[in-house]
C-alpha positions as CSV (number, residue, x, y, z in Angstrom):
1,M,0.0,0.0,0.1
2,R,1.5,3.4,-0.9
3,S,1.6,5.9,1.7
4,R,1.2,9.8,0.5
5,Q,1.1,13.2,2.8
6,C,-2.4,13.9,4.2
7,R,-3.5,16.9,6.2
8,P,-5.1,15.2,9.5
9,V,-8.6,14.3,9.0
10,Y,-10.7,17.0,10.9
11,E,-12.5,19.5,8.7
12,T,-11.7,23.2,8.2
13,D,-13.9,23.3,5.4
14,I,-16.8,25.9,5.8
15,L,-20.4,24.7,5.0
16,G,-21.8,27.5,2.7
17,G,-19.7,30.1,3.8
18,M,-20.9,29.8,7.5
19,L,-18.0,29.5,9.7
20,D,-16.6,32.5,11.2
21,H,-13.0,31.5,12.4
22,H,-12.1,33.1,15.5
23,A,-8.9,33.0,17.0
24,S,-8.7,31.0,20.1
25,A,-6.3,30.9,23.1
26,F,-4.1,27.9,23.5
27,V,-2.0,28.3,26.9
28,G,-0.6,26.4,29.5
29,R,-0.4,23.3,27.5
30,D,3.0,23.6,25.9
31,H,4.5,20.7,28.2
32,H,1.6,18.5,27.1
33,L,2.1,19.4,23.4
34,A,5.7,18.5,23.8
35,R,5.1,15.1,25.7
36,L,2.8,14.1,22.7
37,T,5.4,15.3,19.9
38,D,8.1,13.6,21.7
39,D,6.0,10.5,22.0
40,A,5.4,10.6,18.3
41,R,9.0,10.6,17.4
42,R,9.3,7.6,19.6
43,A,6.5,5.7,17.8
44,R,8.2,6.7,14.3
45,E,11.7,5.5,15.5
46,D,10.7,2.5,18.2
47,G,7.5,1.4,17.1
48,A,3.9,1.9,18.2
49,R,2.9,4.1,21.3
50,A,-0.4,5.0,22.9
51,V,-1.3,8.1,25.4
52,L,-4.7,8.2,27.3
53,I,-5.4,11.9,27.9
54,R,-7.2,12.3,31.0
55,G,-9.2,15.4,32.2
56,D,-12.3,17.2,33.3
57,A,-14.9,18.5,31.0
58,G,-13.8,21.5,29.5
59,V,-10.3,21.2,30.5
60,G,-9.1,21.3,27.0
61,K,-8.5,17.8,25.6
62,T,-10.0,18.1,22.5
63,R,-8.2,21.4,22.0
64,L,-4.8,19.5,22.9
65,V,-5.4,16.9,20.3
66,D,-6.3,19.5,17.8
67,E,-2.8,21.5,18.1
68,Y,-0.8,18.2,18.2
69,L,-2.6,16.9,14.9
70,R,-1.5,20.4,13.3
71,R,2.0,20.0,14.4
72,T,2.6,16.2,14.6
73,P,5.9,15.0,13.1
74,L,3.6,11.9,11.8
75,A,2.4,12.1,8.1
76,R,-1.0,11.0,8.4
77,A,-4.0,11.2,10.9
78,A,-7.6,10.0,11.5
79,V,-10.0,11.0,14.4
80,G,-13.0,9.1,15.4
81,G,-15.3,10.1,18.8
82,C,-17.5,8.2,20.7
83,L,-21.4,8.9,20.6
84,E,-23.3,10.0,23.8
85,M,-26.4,7.3,23.1
86,G,-26.4,5.1,26.1
87,T,-27.3,1.4,25.3
88,D,-28.2,2.5,21.8
89,G,-24.6,3.4,20.9
90,V,-23.3,2.1,17.5
91,S,-21.0,-0.7,17.6
92,F,-17.3,0.3,16.7
93,A,-18.7,4.1,16.2
94,P,-15.2,5.9,16.3
95,F,-13.4,3.0,14.5
96,T,-16.1,3.0,11.8
97,T,-15.3,6.9,11.3
98,L,-11.7,6.5,11.4
99,L,-11.4,3.6,9.1
100,R,-13.8,5.1,6.4
101,Q,-11.4,8.4,6.7
102,L,-8.5,6.4,6.0
103,A,-9.9,4.3,3.0
104,R,-10.9,7.5,1.4
105,Q,-7.4,9.0,1.8
106,E,-5.9,5.9,0.2
107,E,-5.2,5.7,-3.6
108,E,-5.5,1.9,-3.0
109,R,-8.4,0.5,-0.9
110,P,-7.1,-2.0,2.1
111,S,-5.6,-5.3,0.7
112,T,-8.4,-7.8,-0.6
113,A,-7.6,-10.2,2.6
114,H,-9.0,-7.6,4.9
115,N,-11.7,-6.0,2.8
116,R,-14.2,-8.4,3.8
117,E,-13.9,-8.1,7.6
118,L,-13.5,-4.3,7.3
119,S,-16.9,-4.2,5.3
120,R,-18.4,-5.0,8.4
121,L,-17.5,-1.6,10.1
122,V,-17.4,0.3,6.4
123,P,-19.8,-1.3,3.9
124,E,-18.5,0.5,0.9
125,L,-15.3,-1.6,1.3
126,G,-17.3,-4.2,-0.3
127,E,-19.2,-7.5,0.1
128,R,-19.7,-8.3,3.9
129,P,-19.0,-11.9,5.3
130,D,-21.5,-14.1,6.1
131,P,-23.6,-12.5,8.8
132,A,-23.7,-16.4,10.7
133,D,-19.6,-15.7,10.9
134,E,-19.5,-14.1,14.3
135,N,-15.8,-14.4,15.0
136,R,-14.7,-11.1,16.0
137,A,-10.8,-12.2,16.0
138,R,-10.8,-12.0,12.3
139,L,-12.3,-8.2,12.5
140,F,-10.0,-7.0,15.2
141,E,-7.0,-8.5,13.2
142,A,-8.2,-6.8,10.2
143,V,-8.2,-3.4,11.9
144,L,-4.7,-3.9,13.7
145,T,-3.3,-4.7,10.0
146,F,-5.0,-2.1,8.2
147,L,-4.0,0.6,10.8
148,E,-0.5,-0.7,10.3
149,E,-0.5,-0.5,6.7
150,C,-1.4,3.0,6.8
151,A,1.1,3.7,9.4
152,R,3.9,2.8,7.3
153,P,6.5,4.1,6.5
154,D,6.0,7.9,7.4
155,G,3.6,7.2,10.5
156,L,-0.1,7.7,11.5
157,V,-2.0,9.2,14.5
158,V,-5.1,7.7,15.2
159,A,-7.2,9.7,17.8
160,V,-10.3,8.2,19.7
161,E,-12.1,10.6,21.6
162,D,-14.6,10.9,24.3
163,L,-13.9,7.4,25.5
164,H,-16.1,7.7,28.5
165,W,-19.1,7.4,25.9
166,S,-17.8,4.3,24.3
167,D,-19.8,1.3,23.5
168,A,-18.5,-2.2,24.8
169,S,-17.4,-3.3,21.4
170,T,-15.3,-0.2,20.9
171,R,-13.7,-0.9,24.4
172,D,-12.9,-4.5,23.3
173,L,-11.3,-3.5,20.2
174,L,-9.4,-0.7,21.8
175,V,-8.2,-3.3,24.4
176,F,-7.0,-5.7,21.5
177,L,-5.1,-2.9,19.6
178,L,-3.3,-1.6,22.9
179,R,-2.3,-5.1,23.8
180,N,-1.0,-6.0,20.3
181,L,1.0,-2.6,19.7
182,G,3.9,-3.7,17.2
183,P,6.7,-1.9,15.4
184,A,4.8,0.3,13.1
185,P,5.1,3.9,13.4
186,L,1.5,4.1,15.0
187,H,0.5,6.8,17.5
188,L,-2.7,6.2,19.2
189,L,-4.4,9.1,21.3
190,V,-7.2,8.2,23.5
191,S,-9.1,11.1,25.2
192,L,-11.7,10.5,28.2
193,R,-13.4,12.7,30.6
194,T,-12.2,11.7,34.3
195,D,-15.5,13.6,36.0
196,D,-17.7,11.1,34.1
197,L,-16.3,7.9,35.5
198,H,-18.6,7.3,38.2
199,R,-18.2,4.2,40.6
200,T,-19.8,1.6,38.4
201,H,-18.4,2.8,35.0
202,P,-16.8,0.3,33.1
203,L,-13.5,2.2,32.5
204,R,-12.9,2.3,36.3
205,R,-11.8,-1.2,36.3
206,L,-10.2,-0.9,32.5
207,L,-8.1,1.9,33.0
208,P,-5.6,0.6,35.6
209,E,-4.9,-2.6,33.4
210,L,-4.3,-0.2,30.0
211,Q,-1.9,2.0,31.9
212,R,0.3,-1.1,32.8
213,L,0.9,-1.9,29.3
214,P,4.5,-1.3,28.2
215,R,3.5,1.0,25.4
216,V,0.8,2.8,26.8
217,G,1.1,6.2,28.6
218,R,-1.1,8.6,30.6
219,L,-1.2,12.2,30.3
220,D,-3.3,14.1,32.7
221,L,-4.9,17.5,32.1
222,G,-5.4,19.9,35.1
223,P,-6.8,23.5,35.4
224,L,-4.8,26.3,34.4
225,S,-3.0,28.5,37.0
226,R,-3.8,32.0,37.6
227,D,-1.2,33.5,35.3
228,E,-2.2,31.3,32.5
229,V,-6.0,32.3,33.0
230,A,-4.8,35.8,32.7
231,A,-2.8,34.8,29.5
232,Q,-5.9,33.1,28.0
233,A,-8.1,36.3,28.6
234,A,-5.7,38.6,27.4
235,V,-5.7,36.7,23.9
236,L,-9.5,36.5,23.9
237,R,-10.2,40.0,24.9
238,G,-7.2,41.6,23.1
239,Y,-5.8,43.6,26.0
240,A,-4.7,42.4,29.6
241,L,-7.5,42.4,32.3
242,A,-6.8,44.3,35.6
243,P,-5.5,42.3,38.6
244,G,-8.7,42.2,40.4
245,D,-10.6,41.0,37.2
246,V,-8.0,38.4,37.0
247,D,-8.3,37.1,40.5
248,L,-12.3,36.9,39.9
249,L,-12.2,35.4,36.6
250,Y,-9.7,32.7,38.0
251,E,-11.9,32.0,41.3
252,R,-15.1,31.6,39.4
253,S,-14.0,29.6,36.6
254,G,-11.5,27.4,38.6
255,G,-9.0,27.4,35.9
256,N,-11.2,25.7,33.4
257,P,-10.3,26.7,30.0
258,L,-14.1,26.5,28.6
259,F,-15.6,28.4,31.6
260,V,-12.9,31.1,31.2
261,E,-14.1,31.6,27.5
262,S,-17.6,31.4,28.3
263,F,-17.3,34.1,31.5
264,L,-15.5,36.4,29.0
265,A,-18.5,36.5,26.8
266,V,-20.0,38.8,29.5
267,P,-19.0,42.3,28.6
268,D,-18.6,43.4,32.3
269,L,-17.0,40.9,34.4
270,I,-18.3,42.4,37.7
271,G,-21.2,44.4,36.9
272,A,-23.1,41.7,34.9
273,G,-23.6,39.2,37.6
274,L,-21.8,36.1,36.6
275,P,-23.8,33.0,36.6
276,D,-23.2,30.7,39.6
277,G,-23.5,27.2,37.6
278,P,-21.7,25.8,34.7
279,R,-25.0,25.1,32.8
280,D,-26.2,28.6,33.4
281,L,-22.7,30.1,32.2
282,L,-22.7,27.9,29.1
283,L,-26.2,29.1,28.3
284,A,-25.5,32.6,28.6
285,A,-24.3,32.8,24.8
286,V,-27.4,30.9,23.9
287,E,-29.7,33.5,25.5
288,T,-28.8,36.3,23.5
289,L,-29.6,34.4,20.1
290,P,-32.8,35.2,18.4
291,D,-35.9,32.9,19.2
292,A,-35.8,31.1,16.0
293,T,-32.1,30.3,16.6
294,R,-32.6,29.0,20.2
295,R,-35.6,26.8,19.0
296,L,-33.6,25.1,16.3
297,L,-30.4,24.7,18.4
298,G,-32.7,22.3,20.6
299,L,-33.2,20.2,17.4
300,V,-29.5,20.2,16.5
301,A,-29.0,19.3,20.4
302,T,-31.3,16.5,20.2
303,G,-29.3,14.8,17.4
304,G,-26.1,15.1,19.6
305,E,-22.8,17.0,19.8
306,H,-22.4,16.6,16.2
307,V,-25.2,16.3,13.4
308,E,-25.2,16.1,9.6
309,H,-26.6,18.7,7.8
310,T,-28.7,16.3,5.6
311,L,-30.5,14.8,8.8
312,L,-30.9,18.1,10.4
313,A,-32.6,19.8,7.3
314,A,-34.7,16.6,7.0
315,V,-35.7,17.1,10.9
316,A,-36.2,21.1,10.4
317,R,-38.8,20.3,7.6
318,R,-40.7,18.1,9.9
319,A,-41.0,21.0,12.1
320,G,-42.0,23.4,9.3
321,T,-38.6,25.1,8.7
322,S,-37.1,24.9,5.3
323,E,-33.5,24.4,4.3
324,E,-33.1,28.2,3.6
325,D,-34.8,29.3,7.1
326,L,-32.6,26.5,8.8
327,D,-29.4,28.2,7.4
328,R,-30.7,31.6,8.2
329,A,-31.4,30.9,11.9
330,L,-28.2,28.8,12.5
331,R,-26.0,31.7,11.1
332,P,-26.0,33.8,14.3
333,A,-25.3,30.5,16.4
334,V,-22.3,30.0,14.2
335,D,-21.4,33.8,14.4
336,A,-21.6,33.6,18.2
337,Q,-19.5,30.4,18.2
338,V,-22.2,28.3,19.7
339,L,-22.0,26.1,16.8
340,R,-19.3,25.3,14.3
341,A,-20.0,24.5,10.8
342,T,-18.1,21.7,9.5
343,A,-17.7,20.2,5.7
344,T,-20.7,18.1,6.4
345,G,-23.0,19.5,9.3
346,Y,-22.6,21.0,12.6
347,S,-20.9,20.5,15.9
348,F,-21.5,22.4,19.5
349,R,-18.4,24.0,20.6
350,H,-18.1,22.0,23.3
351,A,-20.2,18.6,24.2
352,L,-21.3,20.5,27.5
353,L,-22.8,23.0,25.8
354,A,-25.1,20.4,23.6
355,E,-26.0,18.8,27.1
356,A,-26.7,22.2,28.5
357,V,-29.2,23.1,25.7
358,H,-30.8,19.9,25.6
359,T,-31.6,19.8,29.4
360,D,-32.8,23.3,29.0
361,M,-35.6,22.2,26.6
362,M,-38.9,21.3,28.0
363,P,-40.1,17.9,28.4
364,G,-42.5,18.1,25.7
365,E,-40.0,19.8,23.5
366,R,-37.6,16.9,23.8
367,V,-40.3,14.2,23.0
368,R,-41.4,16.2,20.0
369,A,-37.7,16.8,18.9
370,H,-37.1,13.0,18.9
371,R,-40.3,12.0,17.3
372,R,-39.5,14.3,14.3
373,Y,-35.8,12.9,14.2
374,A,-37.7,9.3,14.1
375,E,-39.8,10.5,11.5
376,A,-37.1,11.9,9.2
377,L,-35.0,8.6,9.7
378,E,-38.1,6.6,8.9
379,R,-38.3,8.2,5.5
380,G,-34.6,7.9,4.8
381,V,-31.6,10.5,4.9
382,V,-29.3,10.7,2.2
383,G,-25.5,9.9,3.4
384,L,-26.5,7.6,6.2
385,S,-25.7,4.0,6.0
386,A,-28.4,1.5,6.9
387,A,-26.9,0.4,10.1
388,E,-26.3,4.2,11.3
389,R,-30.0,5.1,10.2
390,A,-31.2,1.6,12.2
391,I,-29.3,2.9,15.4
392,Q,-30.3,6.4,15.5
393,L,-34.0,5.4,14.7
394,A,-34.1,3.0,17.6
395,H,-32.8,5.6,19.8
396,H,-35.1,8.4,18.9
397,A,-38.1,6.2,18.7
398,H,-37.2,5.3,22.4
399,E,-36.9,8.6,23.4
400,A,-39.9,9.8,21.8
401,R,-42.0,7.1,23.6
402,D,-43.2,5.5,20.7
403,Q,-43.0,2.2,22.0
404,P,-44.3,0.0,18.8
405,L,-41.8,2.0,16.7
406,A,-39.0,1.8,19.3
407,L,-39.7,-2.1,19.5
408,T,-39.5,-2.7,15.6
409,C,-36.5,-0.6,15.4
410,A,-34.4,-2.1,18.4
411,W,-35.1,-5.4,16.5
412,R,-33.9,-4.0,13.0
413,A,-30.9,-2.1,14.6
414,A,-30.2,-5.6,16.4
415,D,-29.5,-7.2,13.2
416,H,-27.0,-4.4,12.1
417,A,-25.3,-4.9,15.5
418,A,-24.8,-8.7,14.8
419,D,-23.6,-8.0,11.4
420,A,-20.7,-5.7,12.8
421,V,-20.2,-8.7,15.5
422,G,-21.0,-5.9,18.2
423,H,-22.0,-8.6,20.7
424,P,-22.7,-6.2,23.6
425,E,-24.7,-3.7,21.7
426,H,-26.6,-6.7,19.8
427,L,-27.6,-8.0,23.4
428,A,-28.6,-4.5,24.8
429,L,-31.0,-4.1,21.5
430,L,-32.4,-7.5,22.1
431,E,-33.0,-6.9,25.8
432,R,-34.8,-3.5,24.8
433,V,-37.1,-5.5,22.4
434,L,-38.1,-7.7,25.3
435,E,-38.4,-4.9,27.8
436,L,-40.9,-3.4,25.6
437,W,-42.6,-6.8,24.2
438,D,-45.6,-6.6,26.9
439,R,-46.2,-3.0,26.2
440,V,-46.8,-3.4,22.3
441,P,-49.9,-5.7,21.7
442,D,-48.9,-6.8,18.3
443,A,-45.0,-7.3,19.2
444,A,-44.9,-10.7,17.5
445,E,-46.4,-9.6,14.3
446,R,-44.1,-6.6,14.3
447,V,-40.7,-8.6,15.0
448,G,-41.9,-11.7,13.0
449,Q,-40.8,-14.0,15.7
450,P,-42.6,-15.1,19.1
451,R,-41.1,-13.9,22.2
452,G,-39.5,-17.2,23.0
453,E,-37.4,-17.0,19.8
454,V,-36.4,-13.4,21.1
455,L,-35.3,-14.7,24.1
456,R,-33.3,-17.7,22.9
457,R,-31.4,-15.4,20.5
458,A,-30.7,-13.1,23.5
459,A,-29.6,-16.1,25.5
460,E,-27.2,-17.1,22.9
461,V,-25.8,-13.7,22.5
462,S,-25.1,-13.3,26.1
463,L,-23.1,-16.4,25.9
464,V,-21.0,-14.9,22.7
465,A,-20.6,-11.7,24.6
466,G,-19.4,-13.5,27.9
467,S,-22.4,-12.4,29.9
468,L,-23.2,-15.8,31.8
469,R,-24.8,-14.1,34.5
470,R,-27.2,-12.6,32.2
471,A,-27.6,-15.7,29.9
472,S,-28.4,-18.2,32.5
473,P,-31.9,-16.5,33.5
474,T,-32.9,-15.7,29.9
475,R,-32.1,-19.5,28.9
476,R,-34.4,-20.7,31.6
477,T,-37.0,-18.6,30.7
478,V,-36.6,-20.0,27.3
479,C,-36.9,-23.3,28.6
480,A,-39.8,-22.7,30.7
481,N,-41.7,-20.9,27.8
482,S,-41.0,-23.5,25.3
483,G,-40.7,-26.7,27.1
484,S,-37.6,-27.5,24.6
485,R,-36.2,-31.0,25.1
486,G,-33.0,-29.3,24.2
487,C,-32.9,-27.7,27.5
488,T,-31.0,-29.0,30.5
489,T,-30.0,-27.9,33.8
490,R,-26.5,-27.5,32.7
491,E,-25.5,-25.4,29.7
492,R,-21.9,-25.5,28.5
493,P,-20.5,-21.9,28.5
494,A,-19.3,-20.7,24.9
495,R,-15.5,-20.6,24.6
496,P,-14.3,-17.0,25.0
497,M,-12.6,-15.2,22.0
498,R,-8.8,-14.9,22.7
499,N,-7.9,-11.3,23.7
500,S,-11.0,-9.8,22.1
501,S,-12.6,-8.7,25.4
502,P,-11.0,-6.7,28.5
503,D,-11.7,-9.8,30.7
504,S,-9.8,-12.5,28.2
505,G,-6.3,-11.8,29.9
506,T,-4.6,-13.0,26.9
507,R,-2.6,-11.8,24.1
508,A,-3.8,-12.8,20.8
509,P,-1.1,-14.3,18.7
510,R,0.3,-12.1,15.9
511,R,0.1,-13.1,12.4
């Protein structure tokens, strides 16, 4: 495979000329940037390395990654982010994004030997394997080999952002990659919010194991110092603040760069009455926008931190807004840097801002917004793959409380999760179907299978996913419902796949 020089894969292109690119301060992170650059040189000379970038929300993890990608000594880069969709998450979401980016950069597609496996995640690469083949080891090995091929000879940066929102399949693949880092010049960056890691979060147990791996490092981002806050304020305001204003800004922001930026959006730091909570602070920039803009921002936030323009336009039409009116209404939000326009859609300036806007909506508004997304997705949206459409439709139908549609869509989405060998997501969607079953009178007709068959399938997926605790009661329910002679009091557990799960504890053999 030939390598060629490529810019990092994040878009600075402008959708419809809407992006007003303001200068933004980057202070207090020089030593972090130097650490990443030194790590990249080591990867180029001594083989693959990984860094876990940790910090609270708003502390500047994404900005640090962006700055590093602009200055990396490696030739190529691709970025993928995890999606905040809970159990409705798309299997392998960040890897699907970055593999598609890399495949589009290549003058040649991945080698034929790996095309079929990678097409589970990127359908345009070719014909998928038989859906009955649920061996994830070949998929994981194909991803690793393709990344290594892309890394040679001049180096590749792969960034996986927002791991705290990751689906279980993404975590499994990441563990495989980190445990099998080899001599290729590959630099793997993984960012995550530490303040989102509650006591039962799956990363609480996993991260200490990953940090002990020989090629994996850790980079913690803390708050800025008072002097760094003063420097950030001077860049953003264009002049140095008075010492008293710096003291107030530092005290109220806690040194969080996002909050510093949001506080500085208030013209008078003292006289305006600064909001006390982060949510009120983030919404201060939204409250000054026109009513039509604020209303449509709710639609954008319902789609997540980033939404494609084609999908948003279809949703807006369901709400009675034409595409031209959508552009006009969103321009003030882009000018105010609440939204960023990318090559294909819109992103909130920060995920916290998307959360604040969505939380600020009235309950009825949220339900209607999710319903409009579901209606638009049902009719079809250009540019979305069948899997992406199915997963998003299942999510929005559930949030819209349309139980019949949510059941039907969860069943369809489960098939797509199975095609991608996303066993944990497959199981979660089947459990969603079973949860809704008794609330939908014609459930069997909608699914095309009796409840016992859905239970049997859920039990089998539980075993494949290694969730014996969940499989056993499900299996007993199947037996009780069906009276099958094949059910015994002791079931042989499925053989766990080597090194495809964080619980496997073994290294997969390199081929």
